[in-house]
DOLUM-559195 format. One record per residue (C-alpha): residue in three letters; z, x, y. Coordinates in steps of 0.02 Angstrom, whole numbers, plus 50000, padded with zeros to 5 digits. Layout:
BEGIN
ALAZXY...
! end
This chain:
BEGIN
MET499264934650069ASN499444942450226ALA498244932850344VAL499104920250455PRO499364903350372HIS497934890050480THR499274875350506LEU500274889550630GLU498584889050748ASP499164878750891SER498024877051054ALA499714878151170THR500014896451110PRO499974906551267PRO498564918151302GLY498344932851229PHE499804927751100GLU499374922350901ALA500434913950774VAL500954927450634ALA502394919750533VAL503794906150535LEU505614913850550GLY505764906050383ASP504594920750290LEU505834933250367ALA507544937450344GLU508694945650423GLY508624965350380THR506944962950315VAL505194969750360LEU503584958450342GLN501724962250354ARG500394951750433VAL498684954950511ARG498154950450667ALA496654941850697THR495764959150765GLY496074966050590GLU497594975250663ALA499034976550532ILE500804974150610CYS502424971950541LEU503784961050587VAL505644967550602ARG507044954450575HIS508844965250628ASN510414958850731GLY509684941950765GLN507974950150858VAL506324948650790SER505054962750839ALA503294968350794LEU502694984350792SER501164995250703ASP501154995050542ILE500455012850531CYS501495025450519THR501225040250678HIS501615053050550GLN500425049550396HIS499605033850403PHE500845024050284SER500985004050300MET502785005250391SER503004987350310GLN503254995350139GLY504735003250204ASP506544996950251VAL507734992050393MET509295004350387HIS510884995750455ASP510665004850637GLY509194996550678THR507775008750631LEU506305007550528GLN506035020250385CYS504275023350315ALA504455025250143TRP503275040750125HIS504295053950195GLY505535046250303ALA505245046250463ARG506425032950560PHE505795020850713ASP506775011450818CYS506154992950790ARG506304987450963THR505495002951060GLY504515010850912GLU505365028350982VAL505605040950822ARG507475043950772GLU507015055450646GLY505495066350611PRO504515071350534ALA503385059750663GLU503365065650813SER502375050450912PRO503265032650923LEU502695017750845PRO501535005250959VAL502714991851003PHE502054972551030ARG502514958251144VAL503504943451017ARG503904926851073LEU504814913150992GLU504334895850976GLY505384886050867SER505314895450712THR503644899950742ILE503634919150784LEU502054921850927VAL501264941750935GLY500584947551096PRO499874962851180ARG500534979651141SER501964985551274GLU501734998151394ARG501985015851336ILE503715024251446GLY503605041151366PRO504325044351218ARG504505024751187TYR503715007951216GLU504334994451337SER505674983751221HIS505044965751191ALA506004957851020ALA506314937351048ARG508104933850993VAL508354921850865GLU509444907250927
! end
């Protein structure tokens, strides 16, 4: 169910990126789990006209972030203990988590969502790589 649909694979995909979903799978204000070819679980978040990708594992106690909610302020709330993370940078906005969620580079090609390498960590957050939905 969370595997990448085979029809998304394309030889034109930029190196280091893989197709993981289409925009129709991810409504505004929602979160969606996908599993990368490496086996790593990520969650896609669509908020305020942008798509971002973060690790699906809460840094507090390893609960699936895709089970949580996207809040009106652009944070992703863990369903287990309520930790909140910025959807674009992974920065902790509310404990009990102390470490940011890893963020991944995101590109849109038409309606296809591509996820690439992990962003660089800059202190308490990761470099933002959200893609604007046109």
